[in-house]
N, C-alpha and C positions, 0 to 999 in steps of 0.2 A: 122760545123766550129770548134767546140771543138775537134772533132776527128782530124781535120787537124792540130790544134795546138799541140795535143799530138804526132802526127806523126812527126811534125817538131822538137819537143823536143827530141824525140827518135833518129831521124836521125842525128841531130846535135850532141848529146851526143856520139853516136856511131862513127861518123866521127872523133871526137876528140880522142876517145879511139883508133880507128884504125890507126890514124896518129902517134901513138907511145906514146901519152901522157896518161898514165894510172893513174887513180885516186889513185891507190894503191902505185904508185911510187912517187907521189907528197906529199909534206907537206900538212896537212889537210887544213890549211888556204889558201894555194895556190890553192888547188883543189876547195875550196868554191868560191874563187875569180874568177877562170876560169868559173865555173858553173854560177855564178851570172852575170858575164859580157858578156858571149857569149851565153849560152844555154837559159837562162830565157828570155832575150830580144827577141831572135829569135822566141821563142814559143809564146810570148805575143804580137808580132807585129800584129796590127789590132784588138786587143781585145776590143777596144772601140766600135766596131761594133757588139759585142756579145749581146748587149742589144736588138737587133732586132731578136734574135733567138727565135723560138717558142718552145713549150714544146716537140714537136715531134722531133726536131733536137737534 
């Protein structure tokens, strides 16, 4: 489950960058707002279920 969240985070971030919105071309505060409003929520979706993860996961 954690690996899935990491992959979602990576894919979401790369899809934003590949769409032409580069973090280097944005104002720092705008880049942070995009990251916090799009990337983080997508990665954390369903995280309330992570409490059932065993140590092997």
